[in-house]
One Martini backbone bead per residue (centre of mass of N, CA, C, O) as a GRO file, in nm:
protein
  314
    1MET     BB    1   3.696   9.269  15.132
    2LYS     BB    2   3.772   9.576  15.169
    3LEU     BB    3   3.834   9.855  14.994
    4SER     BB    4   4.061   9.965  15.176
    5GLN     BB    5   4.239   9.706  15.160
    6VAL     BB    6   4.279   9.700  14.854
    7VAL     BB    7   4.415   9.975  14.831
    8PHE     BB    8   4.648   9.915  15.027
    9ALA     BB    9   4.762   9.673  14.858
   10LEU     BB   10   4.810   9.831  14.599
   11ARG     BB   11   5.006  10.046  14.720
   12ALA     BB   12   5.219   9.844  14.815
   13VAL     BB   13   5.287   9.720  14.541
   14LEU     BB   14   5.366   9.984  14.392
   15PHE     BB   15   5.586  10.069  14.590
   16GLU     BB   16   5.761   9.818  14.558
   17SER     BB   17   5.804   9.833  14.251
   18PHE     BB   18   5.935  10.115  14.248
   19ALA     BB   19   6.170  10.051  14.431
   20VAL     BB   20   6.294   9.824  14.260
   21TYR     BB   21   6.316   9.982  13.991
   22GLY     BB   22   6.501  10.208  14.094
   23VAL     BB   23   6.743  10.029  14.164
   24LEU     BB   24   6.771   9.904  13.870
   25LEU     BB   25   6.823  10.168  13.711
   26LYS     BB   26   7.099  10.239  13.844
   27ILE     BB   27   7.221   9.982  13.692
   28MET     BB   28   7.112   9.963  13.395
   29ILE     BB   29   7.183  10.243  13.262
   30PRO     BB   30   7.488  10.231  13.279
   31ALA     BB   31   7.512   9.965  13.128
   32LEU     BB   32   7.391  10.063  12.862
   33ILE     BB   33   7.594  10.292  12.806
   34VAL     BB   34   7.850  10.116  12.800
   35VAL     BB   35   7.761   9.931  12.569
   36LYS     BB   36   7.718  10.152  12.357
   37VAL     BB   37   8.003  10.257  12.356
   38LEU     BB   38   8.132   9.994  12.279
   39GLN     BB   39   7.991   9.975  12.006
   40GLU     BB   40   8.092  10.245  11.883
   41LEU     BB   41   8.405  10.151  11.925
   42GLY     BB   42   8.420   9.829  11.857
   43ALA     BB   43   8.438   9.638  12.123
   44MET     BB   44   8.249   9.397  12.070
   45GLU     BB   45   8.440   9.236  11.883
   46VAL     BB   46   8.664   9.203  12.086
   47ILE     BB   47   8.503   9.059  12.319
   48GLY     BB   48   8.408   8.829  12.142
   49ALA     BB   49   8.689   8.715  12.074
   50VAL     BB   50   8.771   8.653  12.366
   51LEU     BB   51   8.494   8.483  12.437
   52ALA     BB   52   8.452   8.261  12.217
   53PRO     BB   53   8.581   8.001  12.340
   54ILE     BB   54   8.392   7.995  12.583
   55MET     BB   55   8.112   7.998  12.437
   56SER     BB   56   8.158   7.747  12.258
   57LEU     BB   57   8.145   7.529  12.484
   58ALA     BB   58   7.815   7.603  12.479
   59GLY     BB   59   7.709   7.679  12.183
   60LEU     BB   60   7.780   7.989  12.146
   61PRO     BB   61   7.790   8.296  12.037
   62PRO     BB   62   8.014   8.551  12.076
   63GLU     BB   63   7.802   8.790  12.127
   64LEU     BB   64   7.704   8.667  12.416
   65GLY     BB   65   7.945   8.757  12.605
   66ILE     BB   66   7.825   9.043  12.682
   67VAL     BB   67   7.588   8.940  12.843
   68TRP     BB   68   7.743   8.774  13.063
   69ALA     BB   69   7.933   9.002  13.153
   70THR     BB   70   7.696   9.190  13.255
   71THR     BB   71   7.584   8.980  13.456
   72LEU     BB   72   7.828   8.941  13.630
   73LEU     BB   73   7.858   9.255  13.715
   74THR     BB   74   7.546   9.280  13.780
   75ASN     BB   75   7.258   9.147  13.642
   76VAL     BB   76   6.996   8.994  13.502
   77PHE     BB   77   6.853   9.238  13.395
   78SER     BB   78   7.089   9.360  13.234
   79GLY     BB   79   7.126   9.119  13.057
   80ILE     BB   80   6.849   9.129  12.921
   81VAL     BB   81   6.873   9.402  12.793
   82VAL     BB   82   7.121   9.324  12.610
   83PHE     BB   83   6.982   9.090  12.473
   84ALA     BB   84   6.735   9.247  12.346
   85GLY     BB   85   6.921   9.435  12.169
   86MET     BB   86   7.051   9.158  11.997
   87ALA     BB   87   6.844   8.928  11.922
   88GLY     BB   88   6.734   9.028  11.640
   89ASP     BB   89   7.032   8.946  11.498
   90LEU     BB   90   6.973   8.650  11.604
   91SER     BB   91   6.979   8.287  11.562
   92LEU     BB   92   6.802   8.119  11.805
   93SER     BB   93   6.778   7.857  12.004
   94VAL     BB   94   6.650   7.704  12.273
   95GLU     BB   95   6.916   7.594  12.370
   96GLN     BB   96   7.081   7.860  12.377
   97VAL     BB   97   6.898   8.010  12.573
   98THR     BB   98   6.917   7.801  12.802
   99VAL     BB   99   7.209   7.810  12.845
  100LEU     BB  100   7.246   8.109  12.895
  101GLY     BB  101   7.043   8.115  13.130
  102SER     BB  102   7.191   7.923  13.321
  103MET     BB  103   7.449   8.103  13.341
  104MET     BB  104   7.308   8.359  13.456
  105LEU     BB  105   7.183   8.228  13.716
  106ILE     BB  106   7.474   8.161  13.833
  107GLY     BB  107   7.632   8.408  13.672
  108HIS     BB  108   7.580   8.680  13.902
  109SER     BB  109   7.653   8.945  14.086
  110ILE     BB  110   7.946   8.918  14.197
  111PRO     BB  111   8.026   9.169  14.366
  112ILE     BB  112   7.785   9.158  14.554
  113GLU     BB  113   7.742   8.850  14.638
  114GLY     BB  114   8.045   8.811  14.713
  115SER     BB  115   8.037   9.002  14.955
  116VAL     BB  116   7.830   8.860  15.118
  117ALA     BB  117   7.975   8.584  15.132
  118ARG     BB  118   8.229   8.694  15.272
  119ARG     BB  119   8.091   8.782  15.533
  120ALA     BB  120   8.002   8.459  15.580
  121GLY     BB  121   8.296   8.297  15.479
  122VAL     BB  122   8.329   8.315  15.161
  123PRO     BB  123   8.556   8.329  14.952
  124TRP     BB  124   8.622   8.468  14.651
  125TRP     BB  125   8.743   8.218  14.502
  126VAL     BB  126   8.491   8.042  14.554
  127THR     BB  127   8.281   8.215  14.404
  128ILE     BB  128   8.418   8.216  14.128
  129VAL     BB  129   8.438   7.911  14.086
  130LEU     BB  130   8.136   7.844  14.136
  131ARG     BB  131   7.989   8.045  13.947
  132VAL     BB  132   8.163   8.053  13.683
  133GLY     BB  133   8.244   7.752  13.661
  134GLY     BB  134   7.958   7.640  13.699
  135ALA     BB  135   7.831   7.769  13.444
  136LEU     BB  136   8.020   7.632  13.239
  137VAL     BB  137   7.955   7.344  13.310
  138LEU     BB  138   7.643   7.352  13.270
  139GLY     BB  139   7.647   7.462  12.978
  140GLY     BB  140   7.807   7.240  12.855
  141PHE     BB  141   7.633   7.000  12.933
  142LEU     BB  142   7.371   7.088  12.793
  143HIS     BB  143   7.483   7.105  12.512
  144ILE     BB  144   7.548   6.805  12.481
  145VAL     BB  145   7.270   6.691  12.540
  146TYR     BB  146   7.099   6.844  12.334
  147SER     BB  147   7.271   6.772  12.077
  148ARG     BB  148   7.285   6.460  12.105
  149PHE     BB  149   6.942   6.451  12.122
  150ASN     BB  150   6.795   6.682  11.966
  151LEU     BB  151   6.726   6.928  12.157
  152LEU     BB  152   6.599   7.234  12.128
  153GLN     BB  153   6.636   7.323  11.800
  154GLU     BB  154   6.435   7.536  11.783
  155PRO     BB  155   6.330   7.827  11.758
  156ALA     BB  156   6.318   8.101  11.946
  157ALA     BB  157   6.069   8.272  12.153
  158ILE     BB  158   6.131   8.599  12.187
  159VAL     BB  159   6.009   8.856  12.374
  160TRP     BB  160   6.284   9.038  12.430
  161SER     BB  161   6.287   9.166  12.121
  162MET     BB  162   6.466   9.382  11.883
  163ALA     BB  163   6.444   9.547  11.594
  164ASN     BB  164   6.755   9.674  11.426
  165THR     BB  165   6.719   9.890  11.162
  166ASP     BB  166   6.782  10.137  11.332
  167ASN     BB  167   7.105  10.307  11.419
  168SER     BB  168   7.015  10.533  11.573
  169LEU     BB  169   7.012  10.699  11.871
  170TRP     BB  170   6.707  10.733  11.892
  171SER     BB  171   6.629  10.437  11.838
  172TRP     BB  172   6.774  10.328  12.083
  173ILE     BB  173   6.632  10.485  12.304
  174LEU     BB  174   6.346  10.384  12.244
  175ALA     BB  175   6.414  10.079  12.280
  176GLN     BB  176   6.506  10.099  12.576
  177LEU     BB  177   6.247  10.226  12.695
  178GLU     BB  178   6.063   9.985  12.615
  179THR     BB  179   6.218   9.768  12.782
  180LEU     BB  180   6.185   9.920  13.063
  181VAL     BB  181   5.879   9.914  13.069
  182VAL     BB  182   5.842   9.611  13.057
  183ILE     BB  183   6.012   9.549  13.320
  184TYR     BB  184   5.814   9.678  13.509
  185PHE     BB  185   5.569   9.491  13.451
  186VAL     BB  186   5.715   9.239  13.539
  187ILE     BB  187   5.772   9.315  13.823
  188LEU     BB  188   5.481   9.359  13.909
  189ALA     BB  189   5.386   9.074  13.852
  190LEU     BB  190   5.594   8.931  14.049
  191ILE     BB  191   5.491   9.065  14.305
  192VAL     BB  192   5.208   8.959  14.294
  193LEU     BB  193   5.283   8.656  14.279
  194LEU     BB  194   5.442   8.642  14.547
  195ASN     BB  195   5.212   8.742  14.730
  196THR     BB  196   5.016   8.518  14.662
  197LEU     BB  197   5.193   8.278  14.742
  198ARG     BB  198   5.220   8.369  15.040
  199VAL     BB  199   4.910   8.352  15.101
  200LEU     BB  200   4.897   8.038  15.003
  201GLY     BB  201   5.161   7.894  15.136
  202LEU     BB  202   5.421   7.819  14.963
  203GLU     BB  203   5.656   7.851  15.159
  204ARG     BB  204   5.580   7.606  15.331
  205ILE     BB  205   5.609   7.399  15.103
  206ILE     BB  206   5.903   7.453  15.041
  207HIS     BB  207   6.009   7.382  15.324
  208ILE     BB  208   5.908   7.089  15.345
  209GLY     BB  209   6.072   6.994  15.083
  210LEU     BB  210   6.379   7.101  15.150
  211VAL     BB  211   6.487   7.013  15.428
  212PRO     BB  212   6.556   6.710  15.368
  213VAL     BB  213   6.763   6.777  15.141
  214LEU     BB  214   6.959   6.946  15.307
  215ARG     BB  215   7.037   6.712  15.497
  216LEU     BB  216   7.165   6.542  15.264
  217LEU     BB  217   7.385   6.790  15.216
  218GLY     BB  218   7.477   6.881  15.521
  219ILE     BB  219   7.249   7.076  15.616
  220GLY     BB  220   7.141   7.207  15.885
  221ARG     BB  221   6.880   7.328  16.064
  222SER     BB  222   6.994   7.617  16.120
  223ALA     BB  223   7.013   7.666  15.781
  224ALA     BB  224   6.743   7.586  15.641
  225ASN     BB  225   6.569   7.840  15.649
  226VAL     BB  226   6.766   8.031  15.509
  227THR     BB  227   6.777   7.869  15.243
  228VAL     BB  228   6.485   7.888  15.168
  229VAL     BB  229   6.482   8.190  15.138
  230GLY     BB  230   6.698   8.206  14.916
  231VAL     BB  231   6.574   8.024  14.705
  232ALA     BB  232   6.305   8.197  14.680
  233LEU     BB  233   6.426   8.516  14.691
  234GLY     BB  234   6.745   8.518  14.762
  235LEU     BB  235   7.070   8.562  14.860
  236SER     BB  236   7.047   8.823  15.032
  237TYR     BB  237   6.822   8.730  15.217
  238GLY     BB  238   6.966   8.476  15.329
  239ALA     BB  239   7.244   8.612  15.412
  240GLY     BB  240   7.135   8.814  15.609
  241ILE     BB  241   7.033   8.605  15.815
  242LEU     BB  242   7.291   8.437  15.841
  243ILE     BB  243   7.467   8.657  15.966
  244ARG     BB  244   7.295   8.693  16.218
  245GLU     BB  245   7.327   8.393  16.319
  246LEU     BB  246   7.638   8.405  16.346
  247ASP     BB  247   7.657   8.640  16.545
  248LYS     BB  248   7.480   8.472  16.760
  249GLY     BB  249   7.563   8.148  16.744
  250VAL     BB  250   7.342   7.958  16.598
  251MET     BB  251   7.558   7.902  16.369
  252GLY     BB  252   7.768   7.730  16.187
  253ARG     BB  253   8.025   7.748  15.960
  254ARG     BB  254   7.961   7.502  15.792
  255ASP     BB  255   7.661   7.558  15.733
  256ALA     BB  256   7.713   7.839  15.608
  257TYR     BB  257   7.892   7.758  15.382
  258LEU     BB  258   7.696   7.555  15.237
  259ALA     BB  259   7.459   7.750  15.203
  260LEU     BB  260   7.608   7.960  15.025
  261CYS     BB  261   7.684   7.767  14.797
  262PHE     BB  262   7.404   7.685  14.729
  263LEU     BB  263   7.291   7.976  14.674
  264GLY     BB  264   7.495   8.043  14.438
  265LEU     BB  265   7.343   7.821  14.251
  266LEU     BB  266   7.047   7.856  14.423
  267HIS     BB  267   6.830   8.126  14.353
  268SER     BB  268   6.547   8.268  14.289
  269VAL     BB  269   6.343   8.049  14.140
  270ILE     BB  270   6.107   8.231  14.053
  271GLU     BB  271   6.188   8.499  13.938
  272ASP     BB  272   6.441   8.430  13.752
  273THR     BB  273   6.298   8.205  13.589
  274LEU     BB  274   6.080   8.378  13.460
  275LEU     BB  275   6.269   8.576  13.318
  276ILE     BB  276   6.407   8.361  13.132
  277MET     BB  277   6.151   8.241  13.002
  278ALA     BB  278   6.100   8.515  12.844
  279LEU     BB  279   6.343   8.441  12.635
  280GLY     BB  280   6.291   8.108  12.565
  281ALA     BB  281   6.332   7.909  12.781
  282ASP     BB  282   6.392   7.599  12.940
  283LEU     BB  283   6.323   7.431  13.232
  284SER     BB  284   6.533   7.202  13.222
  285GLY     BB  285   6.783   7.410  13.258
  286ILE     BB  286   6.688   7.663  13.457
  287LEU     BB  287   6.586   7.441  13.687
  288TRP     BB  288   6.634   7.130  13.706
  289ALA     BB  289   6.942   7.127  13.646
  290ARG     BB  290   7.016   7.332  13.867
  291ILE     BB  291   6.928   7.160  14.106
  292ILE     BB  292   7.104   6.909  14.050
  293PHE     BB  293   7.375   7.065  14.043
  294ALA     BB  294   7.374   7.186  14.332
  295CYS     BB  295   7.345   6.920  14.488
  296ALA     BB  296   7.607   6.788  14.381
  297ILE     BB  297   7.816   6.993  14.467
  298VAL     BB  298   7.747   7.011  14.769
  299ALA     BB  299   7.780   6.720  14.835
  300MET     BB  300   8.082   6.708  14.757
  301LEU     BB  301   8.173   6.935  14.952
  302ALA     BB  302   8.086   6.795  15.219
  303LYS     BB  303   8.283   6.558  15.185
  304ILE     BB  304   8.540   6.721  15.178
  305LEU     BB  305   8.506   6.856  15.466
  306LYS     BB  306   8.515   6.581  15.625
  307THR     BB  307   8.843   6.533  15.547
  308VAL     BB  308   8.884   6.794  15.707
  309ASP     BB  309   8.940   6.966  15.998
  310LYS     BB  310   8.877   7.242  15.830
  311PRO     BB  311   8.713   7.459  15.687
  312VAL     BB  312   8.707   7.672  15.399
  313VAL     BB  313   8.749   7.938  15.597
  314GLU     BB  314   8.776   8.287  15.727
   0.00000   0.00000   0.00000
């Protein structure tokens, strides 16, 4: 490879990383400020008390309720930033980080991704039940399994944790800046990894492996390619192509409906999984259990849709 080609590739990667980072900063910084204001006003304890019964169902401390709430309303990155700011004050096991991570991976970015799903025919109530309810069900199930068989009970080795011994505003600002800088380099590494996997043909391997599974779930060939894109890269990527296919009449409403429900439970399996792994989570919950759970739910949904005359789409 010529030097000019290497320079061009590096410039493209840097441009892409800064573009992604810029978009994320617009979301994360307001979320950080809101959370800090809530902390200063003492609202953290109130929110924790409200969410405590729900979080306890998954074996999680009530303080982590604000982490999941932030993730639900914004995205996984913002949830990670909030988690990093409070993880140093909590003694968490690998099980708890794994359970929280699985809930974050299913239940996140509801306003944005719910709007995309609605445009493709999945009603808001279905998105909320599927994503929020599904996260709670999977989190509770993982907690029962891990605790029953005494699995993953050792202390979690959390990479993005910050010791908060100084409670001054300046200390908080420095800590958040440190975390945001780390996040940029993680994004840069992920983009390099994704481009490398693309060059090595991993996307083709994923396609070959997933298409037969999607057929078993009742998702037809017309939606298979779109689903593979969403699973690998993210719901917005897959849904964007899906909407285009729907408008062209290439894809049926039923296939689109099932594909979007599947992507709601399982998408961006490379990038998001790596991010949650950096928190100290175990792959058994954040990847393998999530795959099995998504397949089981969509398979049941496909059977339900067969029993009615019309799919539950708008």
